[in-house]
N, C-alpha and C positions, 0 to 999 in steps of 0.2 A: 798238421801244422799249416797246410795250404790255406785253410779258412782264415787263420790268423794273419798269414802273409797277405791275403787278399784284402782283408779289412784294413790292415796297416798301410797297404799301397793306396787304397782309396783316401785314407787320411793324409798321407804324404802328398798326394797329387793336389789335394785341396789347399794344403799349406803353401805349396809352391805357387798356387794361384793367388795367395795373399790372405787366406782365412786363418783365424785363430784356432790353435790346435785343440783347446778344451771344447770349443763349440763344435768343432769337427768330430771329435769323439762322440759327443752327445747325439749328433745326427746319425752317425754311422751305426752306433749301437742300437739306436731306435729301429734301424732297418734290419737288424739281425737279432731279433728277440730270443731266438732259440740257441744262441751260442752258449757254451758252458763257461763258468767262471774262469777256468784255466785257459780256454781259448781267448777270452777277453783280456786276461792278464798278459798273455803272450803277445797279442795284437798291440797292446799299449807299449810293451817293452820294445817291440820291433819298430813301431812308429817313432818313438822317442829316439831310438838309436839311429834310425835312418836319417832323421832330421838333424840330430846332433852332429852327424858326420856327413851332412849333405854335400858340402864342398868336395870332400874326398870322393864320395860316391859319383857325383856328376863328372869329376875329372876322369875317373876310370871309364865311365860310359863314353866320354868324348874320345878317349884313346882307343876304345874297342870298336866304335861305330863311326863310320865316315859321314853318314847323313843324319840329320836331325830326326828324332823319333816323333812322329806326329801324334801317336796315341800316348797321352800323358800318363794314363794309368799303367801302361806297360813300362814307361820310363820310371815311374814311382816303384813298381814292383822290382825292377832291377836295382833301384836304390836300396830297397829293403833287403834283397838277397845279397847284395854286395856288402852291406853292413854285417850280415850274418857271416859271410865268408871271411871277413876281416876281424870281427870282434866277438862272434858268438862261439859257443862250444859245440854246437851240432856239427856232424860230419859234413864234408863237402857234398858227398853223394846224396844225403838226405835233403840238404838245403836245395840243391838243384832240382831233384825229382819233385819235391813239393812245390817249388816255384813254377815248374812246368805245368803242374795240375792247376795252380792258381791262375796262370796265364790263360788257360783254356776257358775260364769263366769270363775273361775280358774279351777275347776274340778266338773263336774255335778254329778258324781256318788256318791261321799262320802263327799266332802268338806263342804257342807251346814250343814249336821248333826254333823260333827266333830266340826266345829266352834261354832255351837249352844251349844254343850255339854261343851266345854272348857269355854266359856264365862259365861254360867249359873252356872257352877261349881265355877268360880271365884267370882261371885256375892254372892253365898252362903257362901264362905270362906273369903270374903273381909277383915274383921277385923283381923282375924287370920293371913292372909298372910301379911298384912301391918305391923303387929307386928314383924313378921319374917324378914321383909325387913330391919328393923333398925339394925340388927346384921350383915349386909353385906354392907360394905362401898361402894363398886363399884356399887352395886344395889341401895342403898339408895340415893347416890349423883348423880348417873348416869354419872360417869366418869371412865376411865380406872384406874386400881390400881396404875400404874406407875405415872400417872398424879397427883393423890392424894398425893403420896409419895413426889414428887418434891415440891409441894406447902406446905406440912407440914414442910419440911426441911427449906424452905426459909421464909415462913410466919407463924411463930409459933402461932401468935395470930389471924391472919386474914384468915387463909387458908379456914375455913369453910364458912365464908361470901363470899369469892371469888368464891367458888364452887356454893353456892346458888344463888349469883347474876348472875353467868353464865347461870343458868337455867331459868332466868326471861326473859320476853319480853323486848327487848331494847327500850329505849326512842326515840321519834322522836324529834330531836333537830335541831334548825335552826341557821344558821350564817347570820347575817344581813350585806348586802353590803352597807357599810357606804358611798361609792361613790354615791349611789343612794338615800338612805333614812336613817334617824336616827333611833336608837332603839325606841325612844319614839313615833315617827310617825308611825313606823311599828306596835307598840303595839295598836295604835288607829285603825289600819286596822283590827287587830284580834278582837278587841272589837266590831267593827262594824259588823263583821261576826259572833259574839257570839261564837268565838273559845276560849276555856279555855286554859290558858298557865301559865307558871311561868318563871321568869327571873333567869338566872344563871350567877353569877359573873359580872353582868352589861354588858355582851357582847353577851350572847346567850339566846335563847328562847326555852323552851321545850313545845311542844303541849301535853296537858294532855291526850286527847283522840285522838290517831293517826288517820290521814286522808290520803287519797291518795295524792300523790305528786302533781298531776295536780289540786287538789282542794286547795292547799296552796296559799293564796293570795300573788300576786306579784312574784311567783316562775318563771313563764314563762318570766316575764319581767326582771329577773335577780336581783330582790331586795333582795332575800334571797336564800340560798342554804341549803340543808340538810347536816349537818356535826356534828358529835359527839362533845360534849363539851370538852372532853379531847383532841380530835384531833385539836381543834381550838387553843390550847396552842402553837402549833408548831411555827406559824408565830410570835406570841408575843415573843418567846424566840430567834428567829432569829435576832432581833434588826435591822430591815431593815431601810435603808435611801434612799431617792430619788437619782437617778443617779447611783446606784450600779449595777454591773453586777452579776447576780445570776444564780445558777444552781439548778434545781429541778430534782434530780436523782431518778429514779424509780417512775415516777410521776403519773401514772394511778391509779385510774380513774380521778384524777384531782381536788379533793377537796382542797388540800393544794395549788395546782397551782393557782387556782382562788383566794384563800385567800391572797397569796403573792401579786398578782397584784392589789387586792382591797386595800391593806394596804400601798403601796408605789409605786411611779413612777420609777420602775426598769426595766432594760433590762433582760429578763428571757429566759433561755434555758431550755426546758423541754424534758426529755429523758425517753423513755421506750422501751423495747426490743420486745414488741408484737404490731403489727399493729392495731389489733382490739381494744386493750386496749388504745392505743394512740388515736384512733379515739374518744373514750369516753372523753378524755381530750379536744380534739378539740370541741366536742359538748358542753361541759361544758363552755369553753371559749366563744363560739359563743353566748350562752344564756346570759352570763354576759357582752358581748360586750367588751371583753378584748383580748389581743394578747400576744402570746409567740412564740418563735422559737421552733417548735416541731421537734424532731429527733427520728427516730426509729433506735436504735442501741444497741449493747451490751455495757453496761456501762463500763465494765472493759477493753474493747478494745479501749482505749483512743485515739490511733493514728487514728482510723477510723472515728472519729466524732469531735474531739477537734480542734479548730482553733488557739491554742497557747495563747489565751487571758486568763489571770488568773482571777479567780472569787473572788468577795468580800464576797459573802455568798454562802454556799452550803447546801442544804437540802438533806440529804441522808436518805430516808425512806426505810430502808433495808428489803429485803425479810426475812420472819421469820415464826415461827410456827403458828402465829395468835392466840396464846393461850389467849390473852387479849380481843379478840373480839368474843369469842365462842358463846355468846348469839345471835350474828348476823349471825354466820356461824356454825350452830349446828352440821354439819357433821364433823367439824375439829377434835373434840376430839376423834372420832372413826376412822378417816382416818390417823391421825398422829401416828408415831411409835417413841420410844425413840431414835433410830439411826438418825431420821430426825433432831434432835436438833444439833447434831455434824455437820451434812451436812450444815445446815443453818449457824452455827457459822463459819465454814470455808469460806463460801461464803461471809459472812459479813466482815470478816477480809480482804479478797481480795478486796472487793469494797471500804472499808475504806482506804486501802493503795493506791488504784488507785485515789480516789477523793482527797486525801491530797496533792498530787503533783500539783493539779489544783488550789489550794487555795493561794491567795496573803498572804504575810506576814502582820500580823495584821487582816487578814480576819477570819471569823468564820464559822465553820461547825457544823450543828446540826444533830446528829445521832439519828434516831428515829426507834423504832420497835413497833408493836402492840402485843408484846409478854410480858409475865410476868415471863418467865424462865430466871434465871441469866446467864446460859451458852450462851445465845444469846445477852446478854445485858452488865451488868457490867464487866463480865469476858473478853468480847471482848474489851471493852474500857480500862480496866486495862492493858491488854497485849499490846495494841496499844501505850498507854502513856509510858510504860516502854521502848518501842523500838524507841520512837520519842521524843528527847529532846526539839524539837520546839513545842510540843503540850501541851497546858495547859487547864485544865478543868475550865470552868466558872460556878460558882455556881448559882442556880436560886431558886427563892421563889415563892410560890403561896398562894392564899387565902384559907380560910376554906371550900370553896365549893368543893375543890379537896380532894380526899382521897389519900394521898401520903405516900410512903414507900421508903426512900432514893431517887433514881432517877426514881422510878416507880410510875406511877399513877395506883392504884389498882382498879379493876372493882367495881363500886359502883352504887347507885341509879342515880347519876348524870352523870356518864361517863363510858366509856370502859377502858380497861387496856392498858397503853402505857409506853414506856421507853424513856426518853429524856436525852441526854448529849450534852452540848454545848462545843465545843473545839475551842480554839483560837490559831492561829499560831504565834509564837514568832519570 
């Protein structure tokens, strides 16, 4: 286990410095080409857990150590080990012993005995320290204090559930490609493989015990895709009709792109500004045996890519803080800063303005973010409607399977957090 703890600690230390977790994983695994698949899986699990509960872990360290730890990798290793002691099923003895071995690879002279002392001290004081934890919101919920304040202000009744749901493992939800197979027939496939599942809203299937993507029946054949239940709502709201010309703006990694083409025979232009991300859209469509016109371009630089044909439907999946999908991207809450919200808001306003001029009269634009912060959502829309007399908001309704607050889907057991507004051009 110590190899996995060591790799996880390296990843956690880099995230604390401000690096994206996915990029960190790539670099660290490149440096450890001989690790087994199981060691890699454990390392990912430990890194995710330690970062998910980083506020809690750092609180415990502050309580146990009077001086700041100068070696950040040792501090990160303690975060990994404390996560295990509080949330993992391994025995305390095993966790501590393996952590001591991992520490020796960081610093042979003192690290092992230091880590051993800190962790054994925690085990002795565990109950007392957990009681102290309850008095510190940032530590107890493991979110920055500014994030907690924003949610308390906007969601007076739901803020705590939002935070707690954000610290849970995300569900593995499937979208069934109805061009290839019905929901009922795909259920039979899952039953034949003895894969437990539940149906969400008669459109999606959640796998109860998550499995590797390559083991999902029919995935390689394009019968299903992995897509959050809340994200699947986008195409339903778009109100697609055969023969329409549609734009999927900011399309990567292509989940909604594929869903659009599964839902109607439309002509689709799919745009993203990063080549590597657009390639993921291409891979997605190839697996589904679907086609869109892919363009790598800056969305706001309309003259560089637009052919002057107005669109019937536009899906603007705008860049945002990703505060609604934090359980999938656990580093987000520690990497974001309050000033980022204003930056995203300005970018969203610019994109919305650019896309509106490409929409036909009578056409519809769906504005989507995976944020739950109002500055990126309703405030952007309210300002846009005030400035555009030809913009009308189309109200939408959903079933009880969704946890809804105005135009927000709030993170819940069933889905991540999203914001949806459908605008029609008069």
